[in-house]
C-alpha positions as CSV (number, residue, x, y, z in Angstrom):
1,X,110.3,-28.6,30.6
2,X,106.8,-29.8,30.8
3,X,106.3,-33.3,31.7
4,X,104.9,-33.3,28.0
5,X,108.1,-32.2,26.6
6,X,110.0,-35.1,28.9
7,X,108.0,-37.7,27.9
8,X,109.3,-37.0,24.1
9,X,112.9,-36.7,24.9
10,X,112.6,-40.1,26.9
11,X,110.9,-41.8,23.9
12,X,113.5,-40.8,21.9
13,X,116.7,-42.4,24.1
14,X,114.2,-45.6,24.8
15,X,114.1,-45.6,20.8
16,X,118.1,-45.3,20.1
17,X,118.8,-47.4,23.3
18,X,116.0,-50.0,21.9
19,X,114.3,-50.1,25.1
20,X,111.0,-51.7,23.4
21,X,109.1,-52.1,26.8
22,X,109.9,-49.0,28.2
23,X,109.0,-47.4,25.1
24,X,105.9,-48.8,25.2
25,X,105.0,-47.4,28.3
26,X,106.3,-44.2,27.1
27,X,103.7,-44.3,23.9
28,X,101.1,-44.9,26.0
29,X,101.3,-41.8,28.4
30,X,102.3,-39.5,25.3
31,X,99.1,-41.0,23.3
32,X,96.9,-40.2,26.6
33,X,98.1,-36.8,26.6
34,X,97.7,-36.1,23.0
35,X,94.0,-37.6,23.3
36,X,93.8,-34.9,26.5
37,X,95.2,-31.9,24.4
38,X,92.6,-32.4,21.6
39,X,89.8,-33.4,24.0
40,X,86.5,-31.4,22.3
41,X,88.2,-30.3,19.0
42,X,89.9,-28.0,20.5
43,X,93.8,-27.9,21.0
44,X,94.5,-27.3,25.0
45,X,97.3,-27.4,27.0
46,X,97.2,-29.5,29.5
47,X,98.0,-28.3,33.2
48,X,100.5,-30.0,35.1
49,X,97.7,-31.6,37.5
50,X,96.0,-32.7,34.7
51,X,99.2,-34.4,33.2
52,X,99.5,-36.4,36.6
53,X,96.0,-37.2,36.7
54,X,96.3,-38.7,33.5
55,X,99.7,-40.9,34.3
56,X,97.8,-41.9,37.7
57,X,94.7,-43.2,35.6
58,X,97.3,-45.0,33.3
59,X,99.2,-46.9,36.0
60,X,96.0,-47.5,37.8
61,X,94.7,-49.2,34.7
62,X,98.4,-51.9,34.5
63,X,97.9,-52.5,37.9
64,X,94.5,-53.5,37.4
65,X,95.2,-55.7,34.7
66,X,98.1,-56.9,36.3
67,X,96.3,-58.3,39.2
68,X,93.7,-59.8,36.7
69,X,96.3,-61.8,34.9
70,X,98.3,-63.1,38.3
71,X,94.9,-64.1,39.3
72,X,94.5,-66.2,36.0
73,X,98.2,-67.4,36.6
74,X,99.4,-65.2,33.1
75,X,102.7,-64.3,34.0
76,X,103.4,-63.7,30.4
77,X,101.1,-61.0,30.7
78,X,101.1,-59.7,34.1
79,X,105.4,-59.2,34.0
80,X,104.6,-56.3,31.2
81,X,101.7,-55.0,32.8
82,X,103.8,-54.3,35.8
83,X,107.0,-52.9,34.3
84,X,104.8,-50.3,32.4
85,X,103.4,-49.4,35.6
86,X,106.6,-48.9,37.1
87,X,108.0,-47.2,34.3
88,X,105.0,-44.7,34.8
89,X,105.2,-44.1,38.0
90,X,108.5,-42.8,37.8
91,X,106.9,-39.5,35.9
92,X,104.8,-38.8,39.2
93,X,106.0,-36.5,42.1
94,X,107.9,-38.3,45.2
95,X,104.9,-40.3,47.1
96,X,104.1,-39.4,50.6
97,X,104.3,-42.2,53.4
98,X,101.3,-43.0,55.0
99,X,102.2,-40.6,58.4
100,X,103.0,-37.5,56.0
101,X,99.3,-38.4,54.4
102,X,97.7,-38.7,58.1
103,X,99.1,-35.2,58.8
104,X,97.8,-33.3,55.9
105,X,94.6,-35.1,56.5
106,X,94.4,-33.9,60.0
107,X,95.4,-30.4,59.3
108,X,92.3,-30.3,56.4
109,X,90.2,-31.6,58.8
110,X,91.2,-29.0,61.5
111,X,91.0,-26.7,58.9
112,X,87.4,-27.1,57.6
113,X,86.3,-28.3,61.2
114,X,85.1,-31.6,60.1
115,X,83.2,-34.0,63.0
116,X,81.4,-36.4,61.1
117,X,80.9,-38.6,58.1
118,X,78.7,-35.7,56.8
119,X,82.0,-34.4,56.3
120,X,83.9,-36.6,54.3
121,X,82.8,-35.3,51.2
122,X,84.5,-32.1,52.2
123,X,87.3,-33.3,53.5
124,X,88.3,-36.0,50.3
125,X,87.7,-32.9,48.1
126,X,90.4,-30.8,49.6
127,X,92.5,-33.8,50.2
128,X,92.8,-35.1,46.7
129,X,93.3,-31.2,45.5
130,X,96.3,-31.2,48.2
131,X,97.5,-34.6,47.7
132,X,97.3,-34.8,44.1
133,X,99.8,-37.0,42.2
134,X,101.2,-37.1,45.5
135,X,99.0,-40.4,47.1
136,X,96.2,-42.2,45.3
137,X,92.7,-41.5,46.3
138,X,92.2,-45.2,47.5
139,X,94.9,-44.8,50.1
140,X,93.7,-40.8,50.9
141,X,90.3,-42.3,51.3
142,X,91.0,-44.9,53.9
143,X,93.4,-42.0,56.1
144,X,90.2,-40.1,56.0
145,X,87.8,-42.6,57.4
146,X,90.0,-43.5,60.2
147,X,90.6,-40.0,61.2
148,X,86.7,-39.0,61.1
149,X,85.9,-42.3,62.9
150,X,83.8,-44.1,60.3
């Protein structure tokens, strides 16, 4: 079962259980998937990697909005954003710990013979591809910088 099908099933379950807030988050994911599928006027199937990228983008949007609301003391808007981000996070693969990410990054650095700042782009490209969905780019970037001594 694809992630798109799972979202559709969970939408039905949320509707039956009258879980309004969860339903809103699931519908946002489905809408983003449908938009991505029909980009350029052609209906395309989404790869699992693309589905994960879309969900990560939606989570980042929710978390950024939540931070803005929190800084403005708007808990009435902050809490739904955090809840939706948490619901969406449940559809991502298990996130790696910092130590696991560091081990992967060190293996990539060794494989690419990276030694300096000039190699950061190559390392980041390989790391983002290998760790897609298992960590966010910001965390990967920080770990790559520390491993390359930047």
